[in-house]
Backbone as a chain_set.jsonl record, in Angstrom:
{"seq": "MTRGRVVVGVSGSLGSLAALRAAVDEARNSGRALVAVTAWEPPEGEILYARNPDSAWAAYHEGLARQTLDRAVEEALGALPEDVAARKLVVRGKAGRVLCALAERPDDLLVIGARPGVRRAPVRRYIQQHARSAVLTAPAPHLSRHTVRALRHARAEDFALHG", "coords": {"N": [[-119.606, 42.54, 173.989], [-121.066, 43.903, 171.149], [-119.794, 44.498, 168.01], [-120.133, 46.975, 165.492], [-121.184, 46.966, 162.028], [-119.752, 47.074, 158.735], [-121.295, 48.555, 156.237], [-121.881, 48.569, 152.838], [-122.844, 50.275, 149.944], [-123.642, 49.041, 146.78], [-123.691, 49.538, 143.42], [-122.605, 48.916, 141.04], [-121.319, 50.923, 139.728], [-118.315, 52.876, 139.046], [-117.706, 54.356, 141.314], [-119.004, 52.86, 143.305], [-117.527, 50.532, 143.201], [-115.074, 51.438, 144.125], [-115.934, 52.116, 146.678], [-116.569, 49.602, 147.678], [-114.048, 48.357, 147.808], [-112.853, 50.089, 149.704], [-114.529, 49.601, 151.867], [-113.95, 46.924, 152.478], [-111.313, 47.206, 153.364], [-111.798, 48.806, 155.651], [-113.371, 47.019, 157.152], [-111.534, 44.962, 157.62], [-109.556, 46.354, 159.088], [-110.955, 47.161, 161.35], [-112.138, 44.935, 162.415], [-114.785, 44.423, 162.005], [-117.847, 43.063, 160.633], [-118.609, 42.702, 157.147], [-121.049, 43.986, 154.989], [-122.26, 43.826, 151.898], [-124.344, 45.585, 149.791], [-126.963, 45.699, 147.442], [-129.496, 47.691, 146.402], [-132.776, 47.63, 145.034], [-135.507, 48.512, 142.872], [-138.736, 48.094, 141.325], [-138.667, 48.905, 137.856], [-140.663, 50.634, 136.997], [-141.4, 51.853, 139.269], [-142.579, 51.749, 142.671], [-145.254, 52.547, 143.174], [-146.672, 52.383, 140.717], [-146.164, 49.699, 140.238], [-147.582, 48.529, 142.329], [-150.174, 48.861, 141.479], [-150.418, 47.023, 139.455], [-149.305, 44.329, 140.181], [-146.721, 41.949, 139.585], [-145.287, 39.077, 140.174], [-143.36, 37.561, 138.823], [-142.131, 39.472, 137.203], [-141.044, 41.111, 139.18], [-139.289, 39.275, 140.365], [-137.543, 38.864, 138.251], [-136.27, 41.405, 138.045], [-135.124, 41.544, 140.565], [-133.305, 39.492, 140.263], [-131.635, 40.643, 138.315], [-130.522, 42.655, 139.884], [-129.118, 41.095, 141.704], [-127.242, 39.944, 139.984], [-125.84, 42.261, 139.3], [-124.67, 42.905, 141.773], [-123.097, 40.59, 142.232], [-121.36, 40.711, 140.003], [-120.084, 43.159, 140.49], [-118.714, 42.629, 142.906], [-116.983, 40.672, 141.981], [-115.526, 42.16, 140.051], [-114.359, 44.201, 141.622], [-113.083, 42.876, 143.747], [-112.526, 40.232, 143.163], [-113.509, 38.08, 144.671], [-115.576, 37.653, 147.613], [-113.815, 38.577, 150.533], [-111.933, 36.193, 152.409], [-110.901, 36.536, 154.901], [-112.513, 38.158, 156.343], [-115.622, 38.469, 157.95], [-118.175, 38.283, 155.809], [-120.961, 39.214, 153.765], [-123.393, 39.179, 151.116], [-126.124, 41.193, 150.171], [-129.284, 41.59, 148.628], [-131.687, 43.939, 148.372], [-135.004, 45.034, 148.295], [-136.01, 48.253, 147.63], [-135.658, 51.853, 148.033], [-132.416, 53.067, 147.49], [-131.008, 54.857, 149.316], [-132.65, 54.786, 151.623], [-132.641, 52.034, 152.215], [-129.908, 51.552, 152.746], [-129.427, 53.272, 154.946], [-131.165, 52.113, 156.8], [-129.978, 49.616, 157.177], [-127.48, 50.265, 158.217], [-127.906, 51.14, 160.925], [-127.058, 51.411, 163.539], [-125.064, 53.277, 165.883], [-122.404, 52.381, 165.968], [-121.975, 51.273, 163.516], [-120.641, 51.479, 160.184], [-121.176, 53.22, 157.278], [-120.543, 52.916, 153.92], [-120.17, 54.591, 150.921], [-120.007, 55.219, 147.399], [-118.761, 57.832, 145.239], [-118.934, 59.913, 142.424], [-116.554, 62.14, 141.161], [-117.295, 65.596, 140.967], [-120.038, 65.355, 140.508], [-123.078, 66.815, 140.818], [-125.777, 66.323, 141.265], [-126.812, 64.052, 143.347], [-128.809, 62.086, 144.588], [-128.982, 59.813, 146.304], [-126.674, 59.947, 147.88], [-127.131, 62.441, 149.075], [-129.492, 61.897, 150.527], [-128.509, 60.01, 152.341], [-126.606, 61.542, 153.741], [-128.318, 63.225, 155.102], [-129.896, 61.512, 156.677], [-128.493, 59.383, 157.874], [-127.603, 57.402, 160.697], [-125.286, 56.407, 161.475], [-121.684, 56.579, 161.157], [-120.42, 57.876, 158.075], [-118.623, 57.012, 155.236], [-117.292, 58.293, 152.346], [-116.246, 57.13, 149.336], [-114.261, 58.152, 146.755], [-114.754, 57.843, 143.242], [-112.453, 56.855, 140.684], [-111.116, 59.463, 138.66], [-112.05, 59.807, 135.362], [-111.681, 60.618, 131.936], [-114.284, 61.841, 129.747], [-114.128, 60.63, 127.255], [-112.709, 58.283, 127.814], [-114.51, 57.008, 129.579], [-116.701, 56.613, 127.857], [-115.507, 54.901, 125.97], [-114.938, 52.689, 127.618], [-117.52, 51.872, 128.291], [-118.347, 50.711, 125.95], [-116.612, 48.665, 125.572], [-115.468, 45.296, 125.122], [-114.854, 42.017, 126.476], [-112.888, 40.838, 124.889], [-111.422, 43.002, 124.031], [-109.6, 43.457, 126.0], [-107.952, 41.33, 126.039], [-104.816, 39.681, 126.154], [-102.469, 39.906, 123.64], [-100.229, 38.014, 121.81]], "CA": [[-119.93, 43.753, 173.297], [-121.253, 43.7, 169.731], [-119.229, 45.512, 167.122], [-120.978, 47.331, 164.362], [-120.871, 46.383, 160.733], [-119.426, 47.965, 157.636], [-122.323, 48.366, 155.213], [-121.455, 49.272, 151.633], [-123.79, 50.298, 148.835], [-123.012, 48.584, 145.543], [-124.549, 49.702, 142.254], [-121.855, 48.537, 139.857], [-120.612, 52.095, 139.212], [-116.921, 52.968, 139.483], [-117.718, 54.825, 142.697], [-119.372, 51.778, 144.22], [-116.401, 49.593, 143.25], [-114.121, 52.059, 145.057], [-116.532, 51.991, 148.008], [-116.453, 48.196, 148.087], [-112.653, 48.148, 148.233], [-112.644, 50.83, 150.956], [-115.287, 48.913, 152.92], [-113.188, 45.734, 152.866], [-110.197, 47.692, 154.192], [-112.357, 49.225, 156.944], [-113.782, 45.814, 157.892], [-110.298, 44.301, 158.068], [-108.869, 47.15, 160.101], [-111.765, 47.339, 162.559], [-112.654, 43.649, 162.886], [-116.238, 44.38, 161.821], [-118.378, 42.29, 159.509], [-118.879, 43.456, 155.93], [-122.316, 43.698, 154.325], [-122.321, 44.484, 150.584], [-125.776, 45.687, 149.537], [-127.528, 46.315, 146.249], [-130.926, 47.97, 146.542], [-133.444, 47.68, 143.73], [-136.942, 48.787, 142.823], [-139.274, 47.848, 139.984], [-138.301, 50.058, 137.026], [-141.791, 51.569, 136.881], [-141.623, 52.422, 140.59], [-143.431, 50.953, 143.559], [-146.669, 52.931, 143.084], [-147.244, 51.75, 139.521], [-146.095, 48.252, 140.415], [-148.664, 48.138, 143.239], [-151.419, 48.824, 140.71], [-150.431, 45.823, 138.621], [-148.173, 43.532, 140.645], [-146.351, 40.771, 138.809], [-144.175, 38.505, 140.931], [-142.306, 37.136, 137.893], [-141.441, 40.7, 136.819], [-140.245, 41.514, 140.337], [-138.202, 38.292, 140.51], [-136.595, 39.15, 137.178], [-135.478, 42.578, 138.403], [-134.301, 41.165, 141.711], [-132.202, 38.714, 139.683], [-130.706, 41.597, 137.705], [-129.804, 43.309, 140.987], [-128.181, 40.094, 142.231], [-126.151, 39.869, 139.008], [-125.061, 43.491, 139.453], [-123.869, 42.761, 142.994], [-122.088, 39.546, 142.005], [-120.381, 41.223, 139.041], [-119.307, 44.214, 141.151], [-117.793, 41.978, 143.85], [-115.946, 40.026, 141.176], [-114.678, 43.184, 139.435], [-113.626, 44.97, 142.63], [-112.334, 42.076, 144.716], [-112.323, 38.854, 142.724], [-114.499, 37.339, 145.464], [-115.634, 38.184, 148.98], [-112.597, 38.188, 151.261], [-112.102, 35.082, 153.356], [-110.41, 36.932, 156.213], [-113.505, 39.067, 156.918], [-116.995, 37.953, 157.913], [-118.793, 39.094, 154.76], [-122.117, 38.661, 153.064], [-124.009, 40.022, 150.106], [-127.571, 41.329, 150.313], [-130.061, 42.296, 147.62], [-132.847, 44.394, 149.129], [-135.946, 45.84, 147.526], [-136.297, 49.549, 148.229], [-134.823, 52.976, 147.601], [-131.051, 52.826, 147.964], [-130.689, 55.627, 150.516], [-133.407, 54.256, 152.774], [-132.15, 50.68, 152.52], [-128.585, 51.634, 153.364], [-129.565, 53.873, 156.286], [-131.823, 51.133, 157.676], [-129.032, 48.543, 157.502], [-126.423, 50.846, 159.053], [-128.732, 51.921, 161.853], [-126.431, 51.56, 164.854], [-123.983, 54.279, 165.906], [-121.09, 51.773, 165.747], [-121.872, 50.83, 162.133], [-120.03, 52.403, 159.231], [-121.815, 53.15, 155.969], [-119.584, 53.318, 152.893], [-120.793, 54.821, 149.624], [-119.12, 55.755, 146.375], [-119.158, 59.122, 144.666], [-118.194, 60.369, 141.249], [-116.114, 63.531, 141.316], [-117.967, 66.617, 140.175], [-121.461, 65.116, 140.315], [-123.848, 67.685, 141.714], [-127.047, 65.681, 141.622], [-126.538, 62.734, 143.933], [-129.893, 61.953, 145.569], [-128.718, 58.79, 147.327], [-125.679, 60.515, 148.802], [-127.792, 63.518, 149.829], [-130.401, 61.253, 151.484], [-127.693, 59.395, 153.39], [-126.03, 62.601, 154.565], [-129.368, 63.808, 155.938], [-130.62, 60.553, 157.508], [-127.673, 58.311, 158.453], [-127.37, 57.408, 162.146], [-123.92, 55.917, 161.672], [-120.662, 57.321, 160.421], [-120.481, 57.647, 156.63], [-117.37, 57.189, 154.505], [-117.532, 58.419, 150.916], [-115.062, 56.747, 148.57], [-114.367, 58.746, 145.423], [-114.431, 57.044, 142.057], [-111.323, 57.442, 139.955], [-111.53, 60.429, 137.646], [-111.782, 59.388, 133.994], [-112.196, 61.546, 130.94], [-115.519, 61.379, 129.086], [-113.743, 59.727, 126.166], [-112.372, 56.992, 128.415], [-115.748, 56.411, 130.081], [-117.457, 56.166, 126.679], [-114.81, 53.733, 125.425], [-115.12, 51.56, 128.53], [-118.898, 51.401, 128.209], [-118.524, 49.921, 124.729], [-115.565, 47.656, 125.504], [-115.825, 43.887, 125.31], [-113.773, 41.272, 127.123], [-111.834, 40.598, 123.898], [-110.613, 44.209, 123.918], [-108.591, 43.441, 127.052], [-107.165, 40.095, 125.931], [-103.391, 39.858, 125.841], [-102.104, 39.366, 122.337], [-98.837, 37.978, 121.769]], "C": [[-120.01, 43.479, 171.794], [-120.626, 44.847, 168.96], [-120.215, 45.789, 166.023], [-120.536, 46.606, 163.101], [-120.403, 47.479, 159.785], [-120.411, 47.619, 156.522], [-121.902, 49.193, 154.012], [-122.508, 49.142, 150.545], [-123.074, 49.982, 147.536], [-124.012, 48.691, 144.397], [-123.889, 49.219, 140.974], [-121.092, 49.702, 139.244], [-119.155, 52.064, 139.688], [-116.831, 53.431, 140.926], [-118.047, 53.71, 143.67], [-118.288, 50.706, 144.284], [-115.317, 50.123, 144.188], [-114.634, 51.928, 146.486], [-116.386, 50.57, 148.535], [-115.032, 47.889, 148.551], [-112.365, 48.851, 149.566], [-113.342, 50.131, 152.115], [-114.556, 47.655, 153.394], [-112.015, 46.15, 153.749], [-110.679, 48.09, 155.58], [-112.764, 48.018, 157.78], [-112.558, 45.084, 158.437], [-109.664, 45.045, 159.237], [-109.639, 47.249, 161.411], [-112.279, 46.027, 163.145], [-114.169, 43.528, 162.761], [-116.605, 43.501, 160.632], [-118.678, 43.231, 158.353], [-120.222, 43.016, 155.35], [-122.342, 44.517, 153.038], [-123.77, 44.423, 150.114], [-126.062, 46.322, 148.18], [-129.021, 46.464, 146.492], [-131.529, 48.051, 145.149], [-134.92, 47.995, 143.918], [-137.456, 48.377, 141.45], [-139.017, 49.089, 139.122], [-139.43, 51.074, 136.879], [-142.104, 52.248, 138.206], [-142.633, 51.606, 141.382], [-144.919, 51.282, 143.41], [-147.318, 52.286, 141.873], [-147.225, 50.231, 139.637], [-147.25, 47.764, 141.298], [-150.008, 48.063, 142.517], [-151.541, 47.557, 139.875], [-149.252, 44.932, 139.002], [-147.963, 42.277, 139.796], [-145.11, 40.175, 139.474], [-143.047, 38.025, 140.02], [-141.467, 38.345, 137.457], [-140.531, 41.164, 137.96], [-139.058, 40.568, 140.516], [-137.127, 38.519, 139.452], [-135.688, 40.322, 137.557], [-134.639, 42.341, 139.654], [-133.086, 40.362, 141.235], [-131.164, 39.608, 139.016], [-129.879, 42.304, 138.774], [-128.762, 42.357, 141.573], [-126.98, 39.95, 141.293], [-125.24, 41.087, 139.107], [-124.136, 43.382, 140.66], [-122.758, 41.734, 142.79], [-120.977, 40.04, 141.081], [-119.492, 42.289, 139.689], [-118.297, 43.615, 142.13], [-116.651, 41.326, 143.081], [-114.988, 41.063, 140.582], [-113.809, 43.904, 140.467], [-112.671, 44.119, 143.455], [-111.91, 40.703, 144.213], [-113.353, 37.944, 143.373], [-114.57, 38.016, 146.828], [-114.403, 37.717, 149.733], [-112.891, 37.083, 152.266], [-111.678, 35.463, 154.766], [-111.336, 37.911, 156.933], [-114.856, 38.366, 156.874], [-117.763, 38.843, 156.936], [-119.995, 38.384, 154.169], [-122.65, 39.686, 152.086], [-125.513, 40.023, 150.333], [-128.147, 42.069, 149.116], [-131.38, 42.634, 148.295], [-133.719, 45.277, 148.244], [-136.249, 47.129, 148.286], [-135.396, 50.614, 147.658], [-133.457, 52.86, 148.266], [-130.727, 53.574, 149.257], [-131.381, 55.085, 151.751], [-132.903, 52.889, 153.195], [-130.825, 50.757, 153.26], [-128.639, 52.232, 154.766], [-130.211, 52.9, 157.267], [-130.854, 50.024, 158.088], [-127.892, 49.029, 158.391], [-127.08, 51.742, 160.09], [-128.076, 52.182, 163.199], [-125.291, 52.576, 164.81], [-122.6, 53.677, 165.649], [-120.957, 51.123, 164.372], [-121.124, 51.88, 161.328], [-120.705, 52.167, 157.89], [-120.84, 53.707, 154.94], [-120.326, 53.439, 151.564], [-119.751, 55.377, 148.669], [-119.644, 57.079, 145.862], [-118.296, 59.414, 143.455], [-117.789, 61.811, 141.475], [-116.928, 64.466, 140.425], [-119.452, 66.405, 139.953], [-122.24, 65.937, 141.325], [-125.137, 67.029, 142.171], [-126.756, 64.263, 142.092], [-127.588, 62.464, 144.999], [-129.639, 60.91, 146.649], [-127.744, 59.336, 148.358], [-126.313, 61.596, 149.678], [-128.732, 62.924, 150.89], [-129.596, 60.685, 152.662], [-127.1, 60.456, 154.307], [-127.061, 63.198, 155.516], [-129.949, 62.826, 156.946], [-129.766, 59.496, 158.206], [-127.498, 58.5, 159.954], [-125.97, 56.923, 162.481], [-122.951, 56.852, 160.964], [-120.759, 56.935, 158.947], [-119.109, 57.94, 156.037], [-117.718, 57.231, 153.023], [-116.232, 58.148, 150.185], [-115.187, 57.314, 147.161], [-114.019, 57.756, 144.327], [-113.209, 57.658, 141.394], [-111.846, 58.395, 138.89], [-111.101, 59.921, 136.268], [-112.352, 60.423, 133.041], [-113.469, 60.974, 130.318], [-115.204, 60.383, 127.984], [-113.444, 58.331, 126.712], [-113.621, 56.278, 128.92], [-116.565, 55.849, 128.917], [-116.829, 54.904, 126.097], [-115.006, 52.512, 126.308], [-116.537, 50.997, 128.482], [-119.11, 50.482, 127.009], [-117.487, 48.811, 124.587], [-116.141, 46.265, 125.727], [-114.642, 43.186, 125.965], [-112.6, 41.063, 126.167], [-110.915, 41.817, 123.76], [-109.48, 44.239, 124.939], [-107.707, 42.208, 127.012], [-105.727, 40.429, 125.567], [-103.107, 39.196, 124.515], [-100.607, 39.136, 122.324], [-98.045, 36.838, 121.609]], "O": [[-119.095, 42.877, 171.232], [-120.896, 46.018, 169.227], [-121.031, 44.94, 165.667], [-119.643, 45.759, 163.117], [-120.639, 48.664, 160.02], [-120.362, 46.534, 155.943], [-121.599, 50.379, 154.145], [-123.0, 48.05, 150.26], [-122.038, 50.569, 147.223], [-125.047, 48.025, 144.397], [-124.543, 49.122, 139.936], [-120.294, 49.496, 138.33], [-118.807, 51.327, 140.611], [-115.981, 52.958, 141.681], [-117.445, 53.618, 144.739], [-118.14, 50.039, 145.308], [-114.715, 49.364, 144.948], [-113.858, 51.66, 147.403], [-116.109, 50.369, 149.717], [-114.84, 47.232, 149.574], [-111.718, 48.284, 150.446], [-112.807, 50.074, 153.222], [-114.549, 47.358, 154.588], [-111.753, 45.516, 154.771], [-110.043, 47.752, 156.578], [-112.528, 47.994, 158.988], [-112.554, 44.641, 159.586], [-109.287, 44.444, 160.243], [-109.036, 47.404, 162.472], [-112.803, 46.013, 164.259], [-114.769, 42.629, 163.348], [-115.786, 43.236, 159.751], [-118.966, 44.41, 158.556], [-120.496, 41.822, 155.234], [-122.435, 45.744, 153.074], [-124.36, 43.344, 150.044], [-125.481, 47.345, 147.82], [-129.721, 45.486, 146.753], [-130.875, 48.486, 144.201], [-135.494, 47.771, 144.983], [-136.676, 48.319, 140.499], [-139.138, 50.211, 139.614], [-139.17, 52.256, 136.658], [-142.971, 53.119, 138.268], [-143.437, 50.866, 140.815], [-145.759, 50.387, 143.51], [-148.398, 51.705, 141.983], [-148.152, 49.556, 139.192], [-147.826, 46.706, 141.041], [-150.881, 47.286, 142.905], [-152.647, 47.078, 139.621], [-148.304, 44.795, 138.229], [-148.919, 41.639, 139.354], [-144.012, 40.715, 139.344], [-141.883, 38.079, 140.416], [-140.244, 38.252, 137.354], [-139.388, 41.559, 137.73], [-137.944, 41.016, 140.789], [-135.936, 38.38, 139.732], [-134.469, 40.236, 137.405], [-133.546, 42.894, 139.776], [-131.979, 40.534, 141.744], [-129.962, 39.369, 139.132], [-128.681, 42.526, 138.595], [-127.651, 42.773, 141.901], [-125.84, 39.846, 141.746], [-124.019, 40.967, 139.011], [-122.957, 43.725, 140.578], [-121.605, 41.987, 143.141], [-119.796, 39.814, 141.345], [-118.283, 42.314, 139.459], [-117.147, 44.05, 142.174], [-115.491, 41.418, 143.483], [-113.773, 40.867, 140.608], [-112.64, 44.183, 140.2], [-111.586, 44.57, 143.823], [-111.018, 40.082, 144.79], [-113.991, 37.134, 142.701], [-113.727, 38.85, 147.16], [-113.989, 36.568, 149.583], [-113.953, 37.048, 152.886], [-112.051, 34.791, 155.728], [-110.996, 38.432, 157.996], [-115.198, 37.738, 155.872], [-117.976, 40.025, 157.207], [-120.051, 37.157, 154.08], [-122.399, 40.885, 152.204], [-126.105, 38.99, 150.646], [-127.573, 43.052, 148.647], [-132.107, 41.745, 148.738], [-133.223, 46.154, 147.537], [-136.689, 47.099, 149.435], [-134.48, 50.322, 146.89], [-133.36, 52.588, 149.462], [-130.219, 52.97, 150.202], [-130.763, 54.943, 152.806], [-132.755, 52.612, 154.385], [-130.642, 50.1, 154.285], [-127.966, 51.744, 155.674], [-129.842, 52.869, 158.441], [-130.903, 49.547, 159.222], [-127.395, 48.276, 159.228], [-126.84, 52.949, 160.129], [-128.496, 53.083, 163.926], [-124.625, 52.709, 163.784], [-121.709, 54.376, 165.164], [-119.942, 50.489, 164.086], [-120.995, 53.029, 161.75], [-120.79, 51.031, 157.424], [-120.367, 54.836, 155.072], [-121.018, 52.514, 151.137], [-118.738, 55.935, 149.091], [-120.818, 57.408, 146.029], [-117.086, 59.19, 143.464], [-118.597, 62.619, 141.934], [-117.208, 64.151, 139.269], [-120.08, 67.209, 139.264], [-122.08, 65.774, 142.535], [-125.538, 67.165, 143.327], [-126.482, 63.38, 141.279], [-127.304, 62.595, 146.19], [-130.04, 61.104, 147.796], [-127.961, 59.204, 149.562], [-126.06, 61.656, 150.881], [-128.761, 63.4, 152.025], [-129.961, 60.864, 153.824], [-127.093, 60.285, 155.526], [-126.714, 63.63, 156.616], [-130.453, 63.256, 157.984], [-130.28, 58.774, 159.06], [-127.273, 59.613, 160.427], [-125.523, 57.017, 163.624], [-123.351, 57.786, 160.269], [-121.133, 55.811, 158.612], [-118.512, 58.983, 156.303], [-118.362, 56.319, 152.504], [-115.237, 58.845, 150.385], [-116.134, 56.983, 146.447], [-113.11, 56.938, 144.469], [-112.961, 58.856, 141.533], [-112.895, 58.157, 138.293], [-109.924, 59.64, 136.043], [-113.387, 61.03, 133.316], [-113.7, 59.766, 130.36], [-115.927, 59.404, 127.799], [-113.872, 57.327, 126.144], [-113.775, 55.074, 128.712], [-117.063, 54.726, 128.995], [-117.534, 53.95, 125.769], [-115.218, 51.411, 125.801], [-116.735, 49.789, 128.615], [-119.951, 49.583, 127.047], [-117.483, 48.093, 123.587], [-117.146, 46.081, 126.414], [-113.538, 43.732, 125.995], [-111.444, 41.106, 126.587], [-109.746, 41.668, 123.405], [-108.505, 44.968, 124.759], [-106.817, 42.049, 127.847], [-105.46, 41.337, 124.78], [-103.474, 38.041, 124.3], [-99.827, 39.975, 122.777], [-96.819, 36.937, 121.589]]}, "num_chains": 1, "name": "protein.A"}
């Protein structure tokens, strides 16, 4: 009997880091494989890209998506866990569609992150309407606007231990 997978959407946001941690716990507890996914599209959108395709431009943005996934795994976990069958995927397409396509079996689990209080969440809304598997939403930690702003402008040196 084939067990499903735990598929987690990773964008680099605080919500997706929480989702990644929750997905690892779910994979460990259920014995399922973990698939960490970052979806990407050309910044101008697929329709405009189709009018003037540029494979170097696409490769560049795919590379940025790969860096986002690698950085998120490092920030959330340090590295992919060794006690869970895990892999990272970078897939071209709209995030909601990509995630629903990867978690297509009823025994899969799709894990996504969510920021508290966010009303406009098109990826989450798409997944809620189209997912064929169970969906777990992991909330991001609540941070004040001041803290979020400060973190966006922080550098590695700001966290160095002095002493």
